[in-house]
A tleap script that builds the chain and sets N, CA, C and O, in Angstrom:
source leaprc.protein.ff14SB
mol = sequence {
  NMET LEU ILE PRO LEU ALA LEU ARG GLY VAL
  ALA TYR ARG PRO ILE GLY ALA SER ALA LEU
  LEU ARG ARG ASN LEU LEU ILE PHE GLY LEU
  GLY GLY LEU ALA VAL PRO PHE VAL GLY ILE
  LYS LEU LEU ASP LEU LEU ILE SER LEU VAL
  CPHE
}
set mol.1.N position { 114.929 114.358 83.943 }
set mol.1.CA position { 113.804 114.839 83.379 }
set mol.1.C position { 113.501 116.417 83.649 }
set mol.1.O position { 112.915 117.151 82.853 }
set mol.2.N position { 113.982 116.777 84.846 }
set mol.2.CA position { 113.706 118.244 85.270 }
set mol.2.C position { 114.646 119.198 84.633 }
set mol.2.O position { 114.334 120.384 84.530 }
set mol.3.N position { 115.846 118.716 84.173 }
set mol.3.CA position { 116.878 119.575 83.518 }
set mol.3.C position { 116.292 120.235 82.442 }
set mol.3.O position { 116.380 121.462 82.453 }
set mol.4.N position { 115.690 119.677 81.477 }
set mol.4.CA position { 115.281 120.406 80.214 }
set mol.4.C position { 114.116 121.360 80.547 }
set mol.4.O position { 113.908 122.389 79.903 }
set mol.5.N position { 113.323 120.927 81.660 }
set mol.5.CA position { 112.221 121.877 82.077 }
set mol.5.C position { 112.909 123.173 82.710 }
set mol.5.O position { 112.477 124.304 82.488 }
set mol.6.N position { 113.924 122.931 83.450 }
set mol.6.CA position { 114.562 124.092 84.156 }
set mol.6.C position { 115.318 124.929 83.033 }
set mol.6.O position { 115.393 126.152 83.151 }
set mol.7.N position { 115.819 124.338 82.060 }
set mol.7.CA position { 116.590 125.055 81.058 }
set mol.7.C position { 115.603 125.878 80.187 }
set mol.7.O position { 115.948 126.923 79.635 }
set mol.8.N position { 114.393 125.365 80.095 }
set mol.8.CA position { 113.401 126.073 79.211 }
set mol.8.C position { 112.889 127.282 80.063 }
set mol.8.O position { 112.675 128.344 79.480 }
set mol.9.N position { 112.699 127.188 81.300 }
set mol.9.CA position { 112.321 128.263 82.203 }
set mol.9.C position { 110.840 128.433 82.177 }
set mol.9.O position { 110.114 127.521 81.783 }
set mol.10.N position { 110.350 129.637 82.608 }
set mol.10.CA position { 108.809 129.907 82.771 }
set mol.10.C position { 108.739 131.268 81.864 }
set mol.10.O position { 109.617 132.129 81.811 }
set mol.11.N position { 107.664 131.266 81.259 }
set mol.11.CA position { 107.300 132.436 80.399 }
set mol.11.C position { 107.193 133.704 81.283 }
set mol.11.O position { 106.517 133.671 82.312 }
set mol.12.N position { 107.814 134.757 80.918 }
set mol.12.CA position { 107.849 136.006 81.641 }
set mol.12.C position { 106.575 136.740 81.304 }
set mol.12.O position { 106.241 136.938 80.136 }
set mol.13.N position { 105.871 137.139 82.341 }
set mol.13.CA position { 104.652 137.882 82.188 }
set mol.13.C position { 104.671 139.195 82.952 }
set mol.13.O position { 104.536 139.100 84.172 }
set mol.14.N position { 104.819 140.423 82.419 }
set mol.14.CA position { 104.836 141.536 83.334 }
set mol.14.C position { 103.621 141.702 84.105 }
set mol.14.O position { 102.513 141.677 83.570 }
set mol.15.N position { 103.799 141.871 85.355 }
set mol.15.CA position { 102.674 141.864 86.265 }
set mol.15.C position { 103.028 142.922 87.379 }
set mol.15.O position { 104.200 142.973 87.755 }
set mol.16.N position { 102.163 143.706 87.890 }
set mol.16.CA position { 102.479 144.503 89.029 }
set mol.16.C position { 102.711 143.913 90.313 }
set mol.16.O position { 102.170 142.840 90.584 }
set mol.17.N position { 103.480 144.515 91.161 }
set mol.17.CA position { 103.912 143.922 92.393 }
set mol.17.C position { 102.843 143.494 93.336 }
set mol.17.O position { 102.997 142.481 94.019 }
set mol.18.N position { 101.641 144.304 93.411 }
set mol.18.CA position { 100.495 144.072 94.287 }
set mol.18.C position { 99.724 142.804 93.714 }
set mol.18.O position { 99.310 141.958 94.506 }
set mol.19.N position { 99.530 142.668 92.362 }
set mol.19.CA position { 99.003 141.563 91.744 }
set mol.19.C position { 99.805 140.279 92.031 }
set mol.19.O position { 99.285 139.228 92.403 }
set mol.20.N position { 101.110 140.465 91.824 }
set mol.20.CA position { 102.009 139.159 92.172 }
set mol.20.C position { 101.816 138.823 93.615 }
set mol.20.O position { 101.515 137.679 93.955 }
set mol.21.N position { 101.982 139.798 94.474 }
set mol.21.CA position { 101.800 139.439 95.903 }
set mol.21.C position { 100.437 138.664 96.260 }
set mol.21.O position { 100.369 137.652 96.957 }
set mol.22.N position { 99.437 139.289 95.689 }
set mol.22.CA position { 98.130 138.708 95.881 }
set mol.22.C position { 97.988 137.329 95.358 }
set mol.22.O position { 97.385 136.472 96.004 }
set mol.23.N position { 98.546 137.085 94.165 }
set mol.23.CA position { 98.574 135.742 93.521 }
set mol.23.C position { 99.316 134.787 94.408 }
set mol.23.O position { 98.842 133.685 94.685 }
set mol.24.N position { 100.514 135.214 94.868 }
set mol.24.CA position { 101.333 134.365 95.570 }
set mol.24.C position { 100.726 133.984 97.000 }
set mol.24.O position { 100.801 132.835 97.435 }
set mol.25.N position { 100.174 134.936 97.634 }
set mol.25.CA position { 99.520 134.764 98.926 }
set mol.25.C position { 98.293 133.761 98.634 }
set mol.25.O position { 97.959 132.932 99.480 }
set mol.26.N position { 97.771 133.855 97.646 }
set mol.26.CA position { 96.463 132.835 97.470 }
set mol.26.C position { 96.965 131.529 97.144 }
set mol.26.O position { 96.424 130.540 97.639 }
set mol.27.N position { 97.972 131.418 96.340 }
set mol.27.CA position { 98.407 130.020 95.950 }
set mol.27.C position { 99.147 129.467 97.170 }
set mol.27.O position { 98.724 128.415 97.649 }
set mol.28.N position { 100.220 130.075 97.730 }
set mol.28.CA position { 101.068 129.420 98.658 }
set mol.28.C position { 100.506 129.816 100.186 }
set mol.28.O position { 100.860 129.110 101.130 }
set mol.29.N position { 99.838 130.680 100.352 }
set mol.29.CA position { 99.289 130.803 101.779 }
set mol.29.C position { 98.087 130.151 101.991 }
set mol.29.O position { 98.011 129.390 102.956 }
set mol.30.N position { 97.063 130.324 101.208 }
set mol.30.CA position { 95.912 129.354 101.384 }
set mol.30.C position { 96.181 127.875 101.093 }
set mol.30.O position { 95.782 127.004 101.866 }
set mol.31.N position { 96.861 127.594 99.967 }
set mol.31.CA position { 97.273 126.297 99.715 }
set mol.31.C position { 98.087 125.604 100.773 }
set mol.31.O position { 98.008 124.402 101.025 }
set mol.32.N position { 98.900 126.498 101.388 }
set mol.32.CA position { 99.662 125.914 102.467 }
set mol.32.C position { 99.127 125.664 103.811 }
set mol.32.O position { 99.742 124.997 104.643 }
set mol.33.N position { 97.832 126.269 104.051 }
set mol.33.CA position { 97.146 126.021 105.038 }
set mol.33.C position { 96.065 124.879 104.957 }
set mol.33.O position { 95.767 124.163 105.913 }
set mol.34.N position { 95.487 124.793 103.638 }
set mol.34.CA position { 94.418 123.916 103.245 }
set mol.34.C position { 94.996 122.447 102.951 }
set mol.34.O position { 94.530 121.417 103.439 }
set mol.35.N position { 95.985 122.512 102.156 }
set mol.35.CA position { 96.464 121.183 101.753 }
set mol.35.C position { 96.933 120.134 102.853 }
set mol.35.O position { 96.662 118.942 102.710 }
set mol.36.N position { 97.623 120.591 103.927 }
set mol.36.CA position { 97.969 119.595 104.985 }
set mol.36.C position { 96.691 118.989 105.724 }
set mol.36.O position { 96.585 117.809 106.057 }
set mol.37.N position { 95.785 119.938 105.919 }
set mol.37.CA position { 94.571 119.334 106.540 }
set mol.37.C position { 93.763 118.267 105.574 }
set mol.37.O position { 93.362 117.191 106.020 }
set mol.38.N position { 93.583 118.644 104.314 }
set mol.38.CA position { 93.065 117.657 103.401 }
set mol.38.C position { 93.882 116.400 103.287 }
set mol.38.O position { 93.318 115.313 103.167 }
set mol.39.N position { 95.325 116.521 103.323 }
set mol.39.CA position { 96.099 115.304 103.201 }
set mol.39.C position { 95.993 114.487 104.468 }
set mol.39.O position { 95.885 113.263 104.389 }
set mol.40.N position { 96.017 115.066 105.552 }
set mol.40.CA position { 95.833 114.283 106.820 }
set mol.40.C position { 94.578 113.622 106.874 }
set mol.40.O position { 94.528 112.465 107.292 }
set mol.41.N position { 93.471 114.273 106.467 }
set mol.41.CA position { 92.140 113.606 106.350 }
set mol.41.C position { 92.130 112.481 105.435 }
set mol.41.O position { 91.499 111.465 105.726 }
set mol.42.N position { 92.747 112.579 104.404 }
set mol.42.CA position { 92.787 111.506 103.340 }
set mol.42.C position { 93.521 110.303 103.889 }
set mol.42.O position { 93.112 109.149 103.762 }
set mol.43.N position { 94.715 110.683 104.553 }
set mol.43.CA position { 95.440 109.551 105.240 }
set mol.43.C position { 94.617 108.856 106.331 }
set mol.43.O position { 94.614 107.629 106.422 }
set mol.44.N position { 93.943 109.617 107.128 }
set mol.44.CA position { 93.033 109.168 108.178 }
set mol.44.C position { 92.019 108.227 107.509 }
set mol.44.O position { 91.888 107.086 107.954 }
set mol.45.N position { 91.336 108.630 106.518 }
set mol.45.CA position { 90.337 107.784 105.917 }
set mol.45.C position { 90.936 106.533 105.275 }
set mol.45.O position { 90.321 105.466 105.284 }
set mol.46.N position { 92.126 106.670 104.726 }
set mol.46.CA position { 92.762 105.366 103.991 }
set mol.46.C position { 93.261 104.406 105.164 }
set mol.46.O position { 93.222 103.182 105.045 }
set mol.47.N position { 93.725 105.043 106.289 }
set mol.47.CA position { 94.061 104.124 107.371 }
set mol.47.C position { 92.925 103.434 108.180 }
set mol.47.O position { 93.022 102.358 108.769 }
set mol.48.N position { 91.891 104.195 108.110 }
set mol.48.CA position { 90.522 103.664 108.840 }
set mol.48.C position { 89.940 102.538 107.788 }
set mol.48.O position { 89.276 101.593 108.215 }
set mol.49.N position { 90.186 102.672 106.602 }
set mol.49.CA position { 89.577 101.608 105.581 }
set mol.49.C position { 90.388 100.245 105.683 }
set mol.49.O position { 89.829 99.160 105.523 }
set mol.50.N position { 91.812 100.381 105.974 }
set mol.50.CA position { 92.784 99.301 106.016 }
set mol.50.C position { 92.627 98.546 107.218 }
set mol.50.O position { 92.637 97.315 107.196 }
set mol.51.N position { 92.454 99.336 108.467 }
set mol.51.CA position { 92.524 98.638 109.649 }
set mol.51.C position { 91.072 98.665 110.228 }
set mol.51.O position { 90.824 98.110 111.299 }
savepdb mol mol.pdb
quit
């Protein structure tokens, strides 16, 4: 299923280096910090409901 998606690729959008860096830091930097904490909290809530 992923092969056709990979062959199609991603649409190219010309964007400046500083805008690209800002966007990537926002998505991957803050997301990489926030998502694990939210995931751990959800697992904790799920486990506390079961046991």
